[in-house]
C-alpha positions, 0 to 999 in steps of 0.5 A, a space after each residue: 673450458 671453465 667449470 661452473 661452481 654454481 652447483 658446488 655451492 651449499 644450498 640454503 634452506 628456503 625462508 618461508 617466513 620471508 615469503 609467506 610471513 610468520 605466524 605467532 601467538 598472542 593473548 588478547 585482552 579478552 583472554 583468548 589466544 590469537 594466531 597472528 600472521 604477518 602478511 608482507 603484501 596484501 593481494 586485495 583490499 580489506 577493511 580493518 576492524 580496528 579503524 574501519 580504514 582500508 588496507 590497500 593492495 601491496 600494504 603489509 598488515 596482520 591477519 588475526 584469528 582465534 581457534 577458541 570458537 564455539 563451533 570449532 577450530 575451522 570456524 575461528 579460521 573462517 572468522 579471521 580478520 585483516 588489521 593494519 599492524 598499528 591497529 592490531 598493536 593498539 587494540 588493547 589500549 582502547 
């Protein structure tokens, strides 16, 4: 009987960035700091505020929000918006 080496292998840490996306910080053209989260695959349809186009189910895109809100951090998170990646990158050039 052969002994499996499956359980003797080194365990790799779970790559949550690959699964959930990753969050980075950017400064907007308005001078406010934004949290930007990359989404690998949309779970539902969204309207992009940059072009008013549809972000389709399964499409990779960005979610952006600011915690610098008059009504607090949670209010900024509630006002987050889903953007096409190209629209988010181009927003400062308009």
